C-alpha positions as CSV (number, residue, x, y, z in Angstrom):
1,M,-0.1,0.3,-0.2
2,Q,1.2,3.3,-0.8
3,R,2.4,5.5,2.0
4,A,0.1,8.8,2.8
5,D,3.0,11.3,2.4
6,T,3.5,10.9,-1.0
7,P,2.3,12.7,-3.4
8,D,-1.3,11.6,-4.9
9,F,-0.9,12.8,-8.6
10,S,-4.8,12.8,-9.2
11,D,-4.6,16.2,-7.1
12,G,-2.0,17.6,-9.3
13,Y,1.7,18.0,-9.2
14,P,3.8,21.1,-10.1
15,I,4.9,21.2,-13.3
16,Q,8.3,22.7,-12.5
17,D,9.0,20.6,-9.5
18,I,9.9,17.7,-12.3
19,G,12.7,18.8,-14.7
20,D,13.0,17.2,-18.0
21,G,14.0,13.6,-17.6
22,A,12.6,13.2,-14.5
23,I,10.9,10.1,-12.5
24,V,8.9,11.0,-9.4
25,S,7.0,8.6,-7.1
26,G,3.8,9.1,-6.0
27,R,0.4,7.6,-6.8
28,V,-3.2,7.7,-7.6
29,G,-5.0,6.7,-4.9
30,E,-4.2,3.6,-3.3
31,Q,-2.0,2.5,-6.8
32,S,2.0,2.9,-7.0
33,V,2.2,5.2,-10.1
34,I,5.5,7.1,-11.4
35,L,5.3,10.3,-13.2
36,V,8.0,11.0,-15.9
37,R,8.5,14.3,-17.9
38,R,9.8,13.8,-21.4
39,G,10.3,17.3,-23.0
40,Q,7.0,18.7,-22.8
41,E,4.8,15.3,-22.0
42,F,4.1,13.6,-19.1
43,F,3.6,10.1,-18.7
44,A,2.0,8.2,-15.8
45,V,2.2,4.5,-15.8
46,G,2.5,1.8,-13.1
47,A,5.5,2.2,-10.4
48,A,6.9,-1.5,-10.5
49,C,8.4,-3.6,-13.3
50,T,5.7,-6.7,-14.2
51,H,8.5,-9.3,-14.1
52,Y,10.4,-8.8,-10.5
53,H,8.5,-6.4,-9.3
54,A,11.6,-3.5,-9.0
55,P,10.6,-0.3,-8.7
56,L,11.0,1.6,-12.2
57,A,11.6,4.7,-10.4
58,N,15.2,3.8,-10.2
59,G,15.5,2.6,-13.6
60,L,16.8,4.8,-16.8
61,L,14.7,6.9,-19.8
62,V,14.8,6.3,-23.3
63,E,13.7,7.9,-25.3
64,D,9.5,7.2,-24.8
65,T,10.7,4.5,-22.7
66,V,11.6,2.9,-19.2
67,R,13.8,0.4,-18.3
68,C,14.3,-1.5,-15.4
69,P,17.0,-1.8,-13.3
70,M,16.6,-4.8,-11.9
71,H,16.5,-7.3,-14.7
72,H,16.5,-5.2,-17.8
73,A,12.7,-5.3,-18.9
74,C,12.0,-2.4,-20.8
75,F,8.6,-0.4,-21.3
76,S,6.9,1.8,-23.1
77,L,5.4,5.3,-21.8
78,R,3.0,5.7,-24.0
79,T,0.9,2.3,-23.9
80,G,2.8,0.5,-21.1
81,E,3.6,-2.4,-23.2
82,A,6.3,-4.8,-22.3
83,L,9.0,-3.7,-24.8
84,R,11.9,-6.4,-24.9
85,A,12.1,-9.6,-21.7
86,P,12.5,-10.7,-19.4
87,A,8.9,-8.9,-18.9
88,L,6.0,-10.0,-20.5
89,D,3.1,-8.2,-19.3
90,P,2.6,-4.5,-19.7
91,I,2.4,-1.7,-17.1
92,D,-0.7,0.3,-16.2
93,T,-1.4,3.7,-18.1
94,W,-3.3,6.6,-16.9
95,R,-4.1,9.7,-19.0
96,V,-2.6,12.9,-17.8
97,E,-3.7,16.6,-18.5
98,M,-2.0,20.0,-17.7
99,L,-4.0,22.7,-16.2
100,A,-2.4,26.2,-15.5
101,D,0.8,25.1,-13.9
102,K,0.4,21.3,-12.2
103,V,-0.3,18.3,-14.0
104,Y,-2.5,16.0,-12.9
105,V,-3.4,12.1,-13.5
106,R,-6.9,11.1,-14.5
107,E,-8.3,7.7,-15.1
108,K,-6.6,4.6,-15.8
109,L,-6.2,3.7,-19.8
110,T,-7.4,0.5,-21.4
111,P,-4.8,-1.2,-22.5
112,S,-4.4,-0.8,-26.5
113,S,-5.2,-2.7,-29.1
114,R,-3.2,-5.6,-30.8
115,P,-1.0,-3.8,-33.2
116,S,-2.9,-2.9,-36.8
117,G,-2.1,-4.9,-39.7
118,A,-0.2,-7.7,-38.1
119,H,-2.0,-10.4,-39.1
120,C,-2.4,-10.1,-43.2
121,S,-2.0,-12.8,-46.2
122,S,1.9,-13.1,-46.2
123,D,1.5,-14.5,-42.3
124,P,2.6,-18.6,-41.9
125,S,-0.5,-21.0,-42.5
126,S,0.7,-22.5,-38.7
127,V,3.7,-22.2,-36.3
128,V,5.2,-24.5,-34.4
129,I,7.7,-23.6,-31.8
130,V,10.1,-27.0,-30.6
131,G,11.0,-26.0,-26.8
132,G,9.2,-25.1,-23.9
133,G,11.7,-22.4,-22.6
134,A,12.7,-18.9,-22.2
135,A,12.7,-18.3,-26.5
136,A,10.1,-20.9,-26.9
137,V,7.2,-19.0,-24.7
138,A,8.4,-15.5,-25.7
139,A,8.2,-16.0,-28.9
140,A,4.4,-17.7,-28.9
141,D,3.7,-14.4,-26.5
142,M,5.3,-12.3,-29.1
143,L,3.2,-14.1,-32.4
144,R,-0.6,-13.3,-30.1
145,R,0.3,-9.8,-29.3
146,N,1.5,-9.1,-32.7
147,G,-2.2,-10.2,-34.2
148,Y,-1.3,-13.4,-35.0
149,A,-4.5,-15.4,-35.3
150,G,-3.2,-18.9,-36.9
151,P,-2.7,-22.3,-35.4
152,L,-0.2,-21.6,-33.0
153,A,1.9,-25.4,-31.2
154,M,4.9,-25.3,-28.9
155,V,6.4,-28.9,-28.1
156,S,8.2,-29.5,-25.4
157,A,9.4,-32.5,-23.8
158,D,9.5,-31.0,-20.3
159,D,6.3,-32.4,-18.3
160,A,5.9,-28.4,-16.9
161,A,4.3,-25.5,-18.6
162,P,7.4,-23.0,-19.3
163,Y,8.6,-21.7,-16.0
164,D,11.2,-19.0,-14.2
165,R,14.0,-21.5,-15.0
166,P,16.8,-19.0,-13.3
167,N,14.8,-19.9,-9.8
168,V,15.3,-23.5,-10.1
169,S,19.3,-22.8,-9.1
170,K,18.0,-19.4,-7.2
171,D,15.5,-18.8,-4.5
172,Y,13.8,-22.0,-5.4
173,L,16.2,-24.1,-4.8
174,A,16.8,-21.7,-1.9
175,G,13.1,-22.2,-0.7
176,T,12.2,-18.4,-0.6
177,A,10.7,-18.6,-4.3
178,P,7.2,-20.3,-3.1
179,E,5.9,-23.0,-6.1
180,E,3.0,-20.2,-7.8
181,W,6.1,-18.3,-8.2
182,M,7.6,-20.2,-10.5
183,P,5.1,-20.9,-13.8
184,L,5.7,-17.6,-17.1
185,R,1.9,-17.6,-17.3
186,S,-1.5,-19.2,-16.3
187,T,-2.8,-22.4,-17.5
188,S,-5.3,-20.7,-18.4
189,Y,-2.9,-18.7,-20.8
190,Y,-2.4,-21.2,-23.1
191,S,-6.2,-22.0,-24.1
192,E,-7.3,-18.3,-23.9
193,Q,-4.5,-17.6,-27.1
194,R,-5.0,-20.7,-28.2
195,I,-1.1,-22.3,-27.9
196,D,-1.5,-25.8,-28.2
197,L,0.9,-27.3,-25.8
198,H,2.3,-30.5,-25.9
199,L,4.1,-30.9,-22.0
200,K,6.4,-34.3,-22.4
201,Q,6.7,-34.7,-26.2
202,R,9.5,-34.5,-28.4
203,V,9.9,-33.9,-32.2
204,T,11.9,-36.2,-33.7
205,S,12.6,-35.1,-36.6
206,I,11.4,-32.3,-39.1
207,D,10.3,-32.5,-43.2
208,T,11.8,-29.6,-44.3
209,A,10.7,-30.2,-47.6
210,G,7.3,-31.0,-46.6
211,R,6.9,-28.1,-43.9
212,L,6.1,-31.2,-41.3
213,A,7.6,-31.7,-37.2
214,H,7.4,-35.6,-36.6
215,L,6.2,-36.1,-33.2
216,A,7.7,-39.2,-30.8
217,D,4.1,-40.4,-30.7
218,G,3.6,-40.6,-34.2
219,R,1.5,-37.7,-34.8
220,Q,3.0,-34.7,-37.3
221,L,1.9,-31.1,-36.7
222,A,2.3,-29.0,-40.3
223,Y,4.0,-25.7,-40.0
224,G,4.1,-22.6,-42.8
225,A,7.1,-21.3,-40.1
226,L,8.8,-23.3,-37.5
227,L,10.9,-21.4,-34.5
228,L,13.4,-24.1,-33.1
229,A,14.5,-23.3,-29.1
230,T,15.4,-27.1,-28.2
231,G,18.0,-24.7,-25.5
232,V,21.3,-27.3,-24.1
233,E,21.3,-30.4,-21.6
234,P,23.6,-31.4,-19.5
235,I,27.6,-32.3,-19.8
236,R,27.5,-36.0,-18.3
237,L,30.3,-36.7,-16.4
238,A,31.7,-40.6,-16.1
239,V,32.2,-41.3,-12.5
240,S,32.2,-44.4,-10.7
241,A,29.4,-44.6,-8.4
242,T,27.9,-47.5,-6.4
243,S,24.9,-48.5,-4.9
244,G,22.7,-45.9,-3.0
245,S,24.3,-42.7,-4.2
246,R,22.9,-40.1,-5.5
247,I,24.1,-37.7,-8.4
248,F,21.8,-35.0,-9.7
249,Y,22.1,-33.1,-12.1
250,L,20.3,-29.4,-12.4
251,R,18.6,-28.5,-15.4
252,T,14.6,-28.4,-15.0
253,L,12.0,-27.5,-12.3
254,A,11.8,-31.4,-11.5
255,D,15.6,-31.3,-11.1
256,S,15.5,-28.6,-8.6
257,R,12.3,-30.4,-6.9
258,A,14.1,-34.1,-6.4
259,I,17.4,-32.1,-5.0
260,I,15.2,-30.0,-3.0
261,A,13.6,-33.7,-1.6
262,A,16.7,-35.1,-1.7
263,A,18.2,-32.0,0.8
264,A,15.6,-32.6,3.0
265,Q,16.8,-35.7,4.3
266,A,20.8,-34.5,4.1
267,K,23.3,-33.3,6.2
268,T,26.2,-32.4,3.8
269,A,26.4,-32.3,-0.2
270,L,28.5,-32.1,-3.2
271,V,28.6,-29.6,-5.5
272,V,31.2,-30.2,-8.5
273,G,31.3,-27.3,-10.7
274,A,32.7,-23.8,-9.7
275,S,30.2,-22.2,-12.5
276,F,27.3,-19.5,-12.1
277,I,25.3,-22.9,-11.6
278,G,27.4,-24.6,-9.4
279,L,27.8,-21.2,-7.2
280,E,24.3,-20.7,-7.4
281,V,23.5,-24.9,-6.1
282,A,26.3,-24.0,-3.4
283,A,24.5,-21.3,-2.2
284,S,21.1,-22.2,-2.0
285,L,22.1,-25.5,-0.4
286,R,23.4,-23.3,2.6
287,A,20.5,-21.4,2.8
288,R,18.3,-25.0,3.6
289,G,21.3,-25.6,6.5
290,L,23.3,-28.1,4.6
291,E,27.0,-28.8,5.1
292,V,28.4,-27.8,1.4
293,H,31.7,-28.4,-0.3
294,L,32.4,-27.7,-3.9
295,A,34.5,-29.5,-6.3
296,G,36.2,-27.6,-9.4
297,L,38.7,-27.9,-11.9
298,D,39.5,-24.6,-12.0
299,S,41.9,-22.7,-9.5
300,V,39.5,-19.6,-9.3
301,P,36.1,-19.4,-9.8
302,L,34.2,-17.8,-12.8
303,Q,38.0,-16.8,-14.1
304,R,37.2,-17.2,-17.7
305,V,33.8,-15.0,-17.8
306,L,34.4,-12.4,-14.9
307,G,38.6,-13.0,-14.3
308,P,40.4,-13.8,-11.1
309,V,40.0,-11.2,-8.9
310,V,36.1,-11.1,-9.4
311,G,36.4,-14.6,-9.1
312,A,38.6,-14.8,-5.7
313,F,35.7,-12.2,-4.5
314,V,33.2,-14.5,-5.6
315,Q,35.1,-17.6,-3.5
316,R,35.7,-15.3,-0.8
317,L,32.2,-14.7,-0.6
318,H,31.0,-18.2,-0.6
319,E,33.4,-19.1,1.9
320,S,32.0,-16.9,4.3
321,K,28.7,-18.2,4.5
322,G,30.2,-21.5,5.0
323,V,31.2,-23.2,1.4
324,T,34.2,-25.0,1.6
325,F,36.2,-25.4,-1.4
326,H,38.3,-28.0,-3.4
327,L,39.8,-26.6,-6.3
328,G,41.6,-28.2,-8.7
329,Q,39.6,-31.3,-8.6
330,S,36.9,-33.1,-9.5
331,V,35.0,-35.9,-8.7
332,V,36.1,-39.7,-9.6
333,R,33.8,-42.0,-7.1
334,V,30.7,-41.6,-5.2
335,D,29.7,-43.7,-2.0
336,A,26.5,-43.9,-0.2
337,N,27.8,-41.1,1.8
338,H,30.9,-39.8,0.7
339,V,33.0,-38.7,-2.3
340,T,36.5,-39.5,-3.5
341,L,38.0,-36.3,-5.2
342,S,40.5,-36.8,-8.0
343,G,43.4,-36.0,-5.6
344,G,42.9,-38.4,-3.2
345,T,40.0,-36.5,-0.8
346,I,37.6,-38.1,1.0
347,L,34.4,-36.0,1.8
348,P,31.2,-36.5,3.3
349,A,28.6,-36.2,1.1
350,D,25.0,-37.6,1.0
351,F,24.0,-36.5,-2.6
352,V,26.3,-34.5,-5.2
353,V,25.3,-32.0,-7.5
354,M,26.7,-32.1,-11.1
355,G,27.0,-28.5,-12.5
356,V,30.0,-28.4,-15.2
357,G,28.5,-27.3,-17.5
358,V,26.0,-27.6,-20.4
359,K,25.8,-28.4,-24.2
360,P,23.4,-27.0,-26.7
361,D,20.6,-29.8,-28.3
362,L,21.8,-30.0,-31.8
363,A,20.3,-33.3,-32.6
364,L,16.9,-32.2,-34.1
365,A,18.9,-29.6,-36.6
366,G,21.5,-31.4,-37.5
367,Q,18.2,-34.4,-38.7
368,A,16.6,-31.4,-40.5
369,G,19.9,-30.2,-42.3
370,L,20.0,-27.1,-41.0
371,L,23.6,-26.0,-41.2
372,I,25.7,-26.4,-37.6
373,D,29.1,-25.0,-36.2
374,R,28.7,-24.6,-32.6
375,G,25.5,-24.1,-32.5
376,V,22.7,-23.3,-35.6
377,L,24.3,-20.7,-37.2
378,T,21.4,-17.9,-38.3
379,N,21.7,-14.9,-40.4
380,E,20.7,-11.9,-38.8
381,F,16.9,-12.4,-38.9
382,L,17.7,-15.5,-36.9
383,E,16.5,-17.5,-39.9
384,T,18.3,-20.7,-40.2
385,S,20.1,-22.3,-43.7
386,V,16.8,-23.3,-44.3
387,P,13.6,-20.7,-45.6
388,G,11.2,-20.9,-42.8
389,V,13.2,-22.6,-39.8
390,F,14.1,-20.5,-37.1
391,A,16.0,-20.8,-34.0
392,A,16.4,-18.3,-30.8
393,G,18.2,-19.3,-27.5
394,D,20.9,-21.4,-26.4
395,I,21.3,-23.4,-30.0
396,A,20.9,-20.3,-31.9
397,R,24.6,-18.7,-33.2
398,W,24.1,-15.2,-35.2
399,P,26.1,-12.6,-36.2
400,D,26.6,-10.2,-33.6
401,P,26.7,-6.4,-35.1
402,H,28.8,-5.3,-31.8
403,S,31.2,-7.4,-32.3
404,G,31.3,-8.2,-36.2
405,E,31.9,-12.2,-35.0
406,R,29.2,-15.1,-35.0
407,I,28.0,-15.7,-31.3
408,R,26.4,-18.6,-29.0
409,V,25.5,-16.9,-25.9
410,E,23.3,-19.0,-23.3
411,H,21.8,-16.2,-21.1
412,W,17.8,-16.6,-20.4
413,V,17.0,-12.8,-21.1
414,V,18.7,-13.4,-24.3
415,A,17.1,-16.5,-25.1
416,Q,13.7,-14.6,-24.3
417,R,14.9,-11.4,-26.4
418,Q,15.7,-13.6,-29.5
419,G,12.1,-14.9,-28.9
420,Q,10.3,-12.1,-29.2
421,I,12.8,-10.8,-32.6
422,A,12.0,-14.3,-34.2
423,A,8.1,-14.2,-33.5
424,R,8.6,-10.5,-35.8
425,N,10.4,-11.7,-38.4
426,I,8.1,-14.8,-38.6
427,L,5.7,-12.4,-39.1
428,G,7.1,-10.5,-41.5
429,A,9.3,-7.6,-39.6
430,R,13.0,-8.3,-40.8
431,E,14.8,-7.0,-37.6
432,P,17.8,-7.7,-36.8
433,C,19.0,-9.5,-33.9
434,A,21.1,-6.6,-32.2
435,I,20.8,-7.8,-28.6
436,V,23.1,-6.6,-26.0
437,P,23.5,-9.4,-23.8
438,F,22.5,-9.9,-20.5
439,F,22.8,-11.9,-17.1
440,W,22.5,-11.8,-13.6
441,S,23.6,-14.4,-10.8
442,Q,22.6,-14.5,-6.9
443,H,25.0,-15.2,-4.7
444,Y,23.7,-14.6,-1.5
445,E,22.8,-11.0,-0.4
446,V,24.9,-10.4,-3.8
447,A,23.4,-10.0,-7.5
448,I,26.0,-9.5,-10.3
449,N,24.5,-7.7,-13.4
450,Y,26.8,-8.5,-16.6
451,V,26.3,-6.8,-19.9
452,G,28.1,-7.1,-23.1
453,H,29.7,-10.1,-24.5
454,A,33.5,-10.5,-23.7
455,E,35.1,-13.7,-24.8
456,Q,38.7,-12.6,-24.2
457,W,39.7,-9.3,-22.9
458,D,42.9,-7.8,-22.0
459,V,42.7,-5.8,-18.8
460,S,39.5,-5.8,-16.4
461,A,39.3,-2.5,-14.8
462,I,37.5,-1.9,-11.2
463,D,35.9,0.7,-10.6
464,G,34.5,1.4,-6.4
465,S,35.1,-1.4,-4.2
466,L,34.8,-5.4,-4.4
467,E,34.7,-5.7,-0.8
468,S,32.4,-3.0,0.0
469,R,29.9,-5.0,-2.8
470,D,29.7,-1.4,-4.7
471,C,31.4,-1.3,-8.0
472,A,31.7,-1.9,-12.0
473,I,34.3,-3.8,-13.6
474,S,34.8,-2.8,-17.6
475,Y,36.4,-5.5,-19.6
476,R,38.7,-4.3,-22.3
477,R,40.4,-5.5,-25.3
478,G,42.8,-2.3,-26.8
479,E,40.5,0.8,-26.4
480,R,37.1,-1.2,-26.5
481,T,35.0,-2.2,-23.7
482,L,33.6,-4.9,-24.6
483,A,31.4,-6.1,-21.2
484,V,30.7,-4.6,-17.6
485,A,30.0,-6.1,-14.9
486,T,28.2,-4.3,-11.6
487,I,27.7,-5.0,-7.9
488,S,25.0,-2.6,-6.3
489,R,25.2,0.1,-9.3
490,D,21.9,-1.2,-11.7
491,L,21.4,2.5,-12.9
492,Q,25.4,2.7,-14.6
493,S,24.4,-1.5,-15.7
494,L,21.2,0.2,-17.7
495,R,23.4,2.8,-19.2
496,A,26.2,0.6,-20.1
497,E,23.6,-1.2,-22.0
498,H,22.5,1.6,-23.6
499,A,25.8,2.8,-24.6
500,F,26.4,-1.1,-25.9
501,E,23.4,-0.6,-28.9
502,A,24.9,2.5,-30.1
503,P,25.6,2.0,-33.8
């Protein structure tokens, strides 16, 4: 509920008190609203992002949009539409009126109608989406938002409708995100939007000449356009395991539930892999009170992505929370209540979670004859080597205009945004994929935001203090900044993203 001492914009707000480019927090009755000025125009919109409800007053204004400070969603100030993932739902908008020296916020506006002219004779006869993750649901949502009214099917091997996958290693695994937070859309959404959702089902082959997707149960789905969004699968280690040992891999909601069930009956756990997933799992298991050991082949966690200095800081953070590291080692044997590491160390462990990396699921793309090179090759519009077949998310390797190279990125927000771009291009938009990659990683109370893409860099420069948990780290090659990681500097992260977007 809004505090009574916040301004009620329905009573009017002095124009002189809101400068150009300013955001003022207030309310209309009991509803939280922000009032925004852009030149001589004023906008009144909902105060919270529809993704994780971060305050948009702390965000960044870019032309007639506002960007969320937490996970970089973007909303239109004119219509409230969620223009960029991870938010899918719009924010509310209100009519504003200027009288004398005040601006008044009047009635709430009804949501804008779908874009006119989006559905035309050039639209595909039907669309099939292969996959049930971030790219898939974002694409289906965008197709319907843009007026596509034809048959739309989504085929997912998962047993759950699309859900908040980052949380399977973060808050959900830690026990701080309830079950009802996980679905990205309600059960009724798919029927209301006429999305034919096939769960626990696989596409076994694609006939690109006949434009048919063959399902494991023998059915066929005809398509006018197809989006391939099969994602990644965990890399599985060959480890000696005895009867009674428990080894888990974490990719799906079902995987997370299985680990939670094991944790309820356990005292100790070993996490294998000093990656983001491994570290997030370690933090989540510590939140559940387990004794946690972490083994990894790298000498410093995350050094290949964030560099040795930031990686060492992350390690100290985890150690301060009780995680014991065994670096330069992997696991070679798992027994019922202990494990043996490659260096000979024997540790107590009631179960093991493997987080040693993932690989793109390219089997279906290969069967369909799509060009593959460390991912499914696409053009700038995310269309593959076969006309009418698009790829998005973790499998797509596209020509990045910012680096001038082909890149493949395994980030959830990137997958969502690519799904949205692919959907618009399926409808004929011809919109280049010019995404600036963004991801976030949560380690206890410390969130690391990362924008850009730096596979290799010469220098990493820290502005601020890691130990104070207030800093920005720039990754540079030559004179060019390739990426920026931030801690407690959300606005700086947004500004870096905006700067990277410049031609």
